[in-house]
N, C-alpha and C positions, 0 to 999 in steps of 0.2 A: 501488627507486627509483634507487639508485646505479648498478646495472648498466644500466638503461634510459638514465639521464642520460648515462652515460659513452659509450654507443654513439652518441648523437646529438651530443655536444659535439665529437667529433673532426671531424664533418662541418661543424659550424657555425663552428669556430674562425676560418677564413679570412674568413668573412663578418662575424663580430662584430668582428674586429680593425679592419676598415674603418670601423666605426661607433664611432669613438673619442671623438667629441664631438657633442653635439646642440644646435642653436640652437632654442630653444623659440618664437622669434618676437619681434615688437616688444614691448618692455616687460619682457622677461625677460633675465636674465643667462645667459651661456653656461654649460652644465652640463658638468662634466668626467666622463669615463667612470668607472663604478663601479670603485673600486680592487680590490675582491675579484674582479670578473670579469677585470680586467686581469691580476691575479696568476695566476688560474686558467689563463688562456690561455698564460701563460709557463712553466707547470710541465711537467716531463717526465711521460710517461704513467704511470710507476709511482708518482707522488705525487698524482695527481688524485683517486683514490677517498678517500684520507684527508682531503684538503683539503675535499672536498664533505661528508664525514661530520661535520666540525667546524662546518659552516656550513649549517644547515637552510634550505632555500628558495633557496639560491644557484643550484643547477642549474636550477631552473625560471625564475629571473630571467634567467639567461644564455640559455636556450633561447628564451625569449619575445622576445628582441631581434630574432630573424629567423624569423618564422612562415613566410615563403616557403621558406626552406631546410628547415624542419621538414616542411612539406607535401610537398616533393620527396622527402625521405627516407622519410616515412610511405608515400607512394605506391609505393615500391619494396619494402615489406615484404610478406611473404606473409600471407594471412588467418590462418594458424595463429600466426605470430609476433605479429601485431597482437593477437589474442585473448589470447595469453600475457602480453603487456605490459600490457594493460588489467587483467588479473587480478592480476599481480604488482606493478604500480606504479600503482594508481589515483590516488594523490595527485599524481603527475606528469601522467599522461595526461589527467585530468579538466579541467585548467586550462591545457593546453599549446596555444598558438595554432598552427594549421596542421594539427591532428588533426581528422578528421571528427567531426561532432557526435553521431552515434550512438554512437561509441566513448567520447566524453567523457561522454555521458549514462549509459552503463553504469558507467563508472568513478566518476562522481559519486554515483550512487545507492548504490553499495557503500560509499563513504565516508560518505554521509549516514546510512546505517543504523548504522554503527559509532559515529559521533559522537553521534547521537541517543540511542543506548543508553547511552553513557558519560555524556552530559549528564543523562539521566534519573536515573541512579544517583547522580550528584553532588548533584542536588537532593534526592533521597531521603535521602542521608547528612547533608546540612546544609541544611534548608529556609530558613535565614536568609541563605544565601550569595547575595547579589543578583546577582553576576556569573554564577554558575552558572544562576540562574533566568532571567536575560536570554538566556544562550546557549541554554538549553533552549527558550525561547519562540521564538527566531529559527529554530532548527533544526526545531521543530515546524511553524512556518508554512511553511518551505521544503518540508517533507515534504507538508503539506496542499496546497500549490500544484502539486506534481509527481506526487502519487500517483493511482492509479486510471486508468480509461479515460476519455478525453475525445475530443471531435470538434470541432476537429482535435486530434491527439495533442500531448502536451506533452513537452518534453525538458529535462532539468536540465543546462544547458550550462556552468555555472560554479558552483563551491562552494569557497570559501576557508576556511582555518582561522583567520581573523582573529577579533578580538573587537570588535564582533559579527561573525559570519560574513557574508561577502558572497556573492551568488548571482545567477544569471540563469536564467530559465525561458523557453524558446521555445514559443510557441503556433504549431504548424505546423512542418514539417520543414525546418530550415535547410540541410540537405544537398542538398535538391532544389528549394528555393524559387527562383523567378525574381525575386521581390520580397521584400526583407527590411527590416523597420523596427525600430529600437531605440526603446524607450519608456524615457525617462530621468526619474527622480523628482526632486523638490525637497525643501525643508526638512521635517524631521520624518518622512520616509518611510524606514524602515529595513527590514531583512529580517524583522522580526516582523510586517510588513505585506505579506509576500510573496504571501499568498493574494489579498488585495484588489488589489494591484498587477498580479498576473497576470490577474485578472478584467478589469481595464482593458485589458490587452494583448489579451485575447480579444474585448473589445468593439471595439477597433480592427480586429482581424482580420475580424470579421463586417461592420463598416461598410465596410472596403475592398472586400469582396465586393460590397456594394451599389453601390459606386462604380465597379465594373467591373474590379477587380484580377484578375490571373490566379489560377486555382485553386491553383497551386503558389506559396504565399506563406507567410511566417513573420513573426511579431511577437515580438520578444525583450523580455520584462519584465526590464529590466536594473537591478539594484541592486548594481552593481559598484564603488561608491564609498560613502563615508560622507557623507551630506548634513549640513548644519548643523541644529541644533535650532531650533525656532521662536524668533524673537526677534532680538536684536542681531547674533548671529553671521552671520545671513543677509545682512547688509550688507557683510561682509568678503569678500575674495576667496580666502582660504586654502583653504577646502574645495574650491572650484572648481579651484584650481591643483593640488591633489593628485588630484582626480578626473579632470580632463581627460586626462592621459596614460593613465589606465586605460581610459577610453572609446576613445581613439584606438587603443590596443593591441588592444582587442577587435574594433574594426571592421577593422583591418588583418589580424587573424587570420582573420576571416570571408572577406575578399577573397582571402587567400592559400590558405585551404582550398578555396575555390570557384573558383579560377582555371581558366578554360577549361571550366567545367561548366554554363554557362547561367544564371548570376546576372546579371540585367539591371540592377536598381537596388537601392541601399541608401539608406535615409532615416532621419531621427531625428525623433521627436515628443517634446518635452520640456515639463515643467511646472515652474513656479516657479523655484527655484534651479537646477533641472536645466537650464534654458535658459542660465544663466550658465556652468555647467560645460561643456555641449555647445558653446556658442559659443567658449569658450577652446580646446577641442579642434579645432574647425573653423578657427579662425584660426591655430593653431600647426602644424597638419599638413594636408597635401594629401590629404584623405580621399575626395574625389570623390563627395560625396553627391548624390543626386537631388533631395531636398527636405529642408529643415529647418523644422520647425513648432514655434513657441513659444506656449505657453498660460499665461496669467497670469504673465508673465515677471518675475523679480526683477531684471532689467536686464542689459545688456551693457556690458562694461568699455569705458571711453572710449578705451583704446589700440587697440581694434578699429575703432571709428569708423563703418563702414558695412557693410551687408549684403554688398557686393561683396568684402569682405575675408574672407568665410567660404567654405570650399571646398564649396559646395552650388550646384547649378544655380539653384534658386529658394528664397527664404526667405519664411516666413509668420509672422504674429504675430496673436494674438487675445486679448482680455481682456474679461470681463464687467463691466458697470457695477456690479454688486453685489459685485465682488471688491474689498474694502477693504484687503487685505493685500499684494497684489503691489507696489503703489507704494511701500510702506515699504522694500523692498529696493533701490529705485532712487534713493536719496538721492544716491549718488555714481556712478550708472550711467545708461546710455542706455535710454530706453523704446524698444523695437524697433518700436513702432507709429508713432514720430515720422516724418513725411514725409522728413526728411533722412537717416534711416537706410536707407531704400530697401526695406523689406520690404513684401510685399503683406498688407494687413490683412484678416482673416477675422472673421466674426461669432461671438459667443458669447452673445448676449442673446435668442436664440429667433427662430424663423422660422415664424410661423403658417401661411404658405402651404404649407410642407412638413410641417406638423404637428409641429414641433420646439420644445422648451422651451429657456429660457435658463438659464445657470449662475447659481446663487444665492449664491455665495461664492467662496472661494479653493480649496476642496478639489479634489483631482484626481478622486476617485471616492467615492461614498457608498453605492451600491446593489450588492448581491450577493444570491444566494439566501439566505444566512445573515442578512444585515442586514435583508432585507425580509420575513423570516419572523417574525410576531408571537409565535410560540411558541418562538423560539430564545433562547439565553441572553443575547443582546444586549438583550432586553426583559424577560424573566422575572426579571432581577436587580432590577427595580423592584418593591417590595412593594405600593405603592399602585396599584390598578388604574386609577384616574382619571389619575394622573400618567403611568403607562405608556401609556395610550391617547393622552394629549395629546402625549407625546414621539414616539410612533410616527406619529401623524398629521402632525406637523411634519416628521419625517424623510422621509415620502413626498412632501412638497411641495418638498424641497430636492434640488439636483442639482450634481454636480461636473463638471469639464471632460470627463471620459472616460465619463460615464454614458450608457447607451443612451437615446435619445430627445432628446438635446441637439444643437443645431446645431454646437456646438464639436467634438463627436466626428465628426459627419458631414463637417464642413469639413476637419478634420485628416486624415480618411481620404481624402477627395478630393484634398487637397494632396499626400499621399504616394503617390497612385496616378496622378493626372493633374494635375501642377502648372500646366498651361496652361489649365485650365478657366476659362471666362469668369465663372463664378459667384463667383470670388474678387475680382473687381475692385472690388466694393462690399460691405462687410459687411452681413449681415442686420440688419434693424431690428426 
C-alpha cells in the first residue's frame, strides 16, 4: 500500500493543495483542510513513507480528494503495472476513486476473502463476542451478494474496513454502462442486509430495461454510509451529514473514472432516510444528476428549500398511503411531495391498469428467492406449522417500494430512464 500510495501522491500533491477548504453549502460551517493531509503535502520525499505508516488510511483519504487526477494517472499505467498494484495493494485500489471498477472488484474480492476468514475465526474463538459476530454477519452478506454467476454480472466496487464494514455492489458493469443509478438505503439498512439490498438493485435494473433503458446500464446497491437505526435517530440530521460527503465522493469517482467513455446519465433512487442523505449531497455538491427519485422519504432539510436547489435535472417523490413511518422522520423536515417543494409526484399505491400492486408499508424490499421460499430458514424457524403458514401467507401479500410488481418500482425505473415521461404528471390511483 505504501509504495502504491507514494507513487500517486506525488502526482496529486499540486491538485490537493488547491483544495484547501471546502464550503459544504447553505447551513454548514466552512470546513478546514485535514491537518494530516496538509502536513503530508509539506513533507520532503524521504519522510512521506514513515508518516503514512503511522497513519493508516491517510493515503487513501488524500488520494480520494482528487479522483480525476487518479483516473489520469491510472490510465497511464501499463496493464502489467495495474495488475501488480491490484495484487500488492488491494486495500488501496479497491476503494480508490478514479480506478476502473473491474480492478476495484478484483481487489475487493481478495480483501473480502481475507476478512471473512479472519472474522469467522474470531467468532469461532469467542462466540460471545457481539462485535465479531456483527462483523462476520455483514461480511457474509456482502459475500452472498457478490458471489457466483449472475445475469447481469455483479461487481464488488467498494469494501471498507469499518465497523460495520461498508460496501457497494454494482448490478451490471459500471465500466461500460451508459446509464448508472445509485440505490441509497435508509434507516435500519446495514451491510448485513446487503443481499436483499442488492436484490432491490437488480429489480431496478430489470425494471429500467422494461422502461427502455440501454442494455449497457448499471445499478449500484450502495451501502456506503451508516444509516440511523429505526426510531428517534432518524429525525436528526447527523447521519445524513456524515453520509452525504461519502455519496458525493463515490459519484464524483464514477464520473472521473468514466470521463470520456460514454457515460450518459447518473441518477439516484433513495429510500427513507437515504433521501435525506442524498438530498444533502445534491444540495452541497454539483453532481449533475439526471434524476433523483425519493421513495418513502424521511424528509428534506429546510435549509435546502426547493427541488431546484438539488443538482439533478428532475426530482421525483412517491409515498404509499400505507406507509405510516416515513412521516415520523419529517417532524422538522420538508415532505418532498409538497407542491411548494417542486418535485414530480409518482404513484406507490398500485396501478390496476398496468397490473401493478401498491406498497403496503415502509419497507424498501421484502421479496427475494430466499424470503419467498417456504422451505427456507426464514420460515422453518417457526415450529408451529399453522403459525408458519399464516406468517408466510401474510408475507406474500406485503410489498416494499422496490419489490417486483409494484408501481413504485416501475415508476422509479421510468424516472431514472426517461424523466420526461408524461406518466409521472399524475400519480397512479
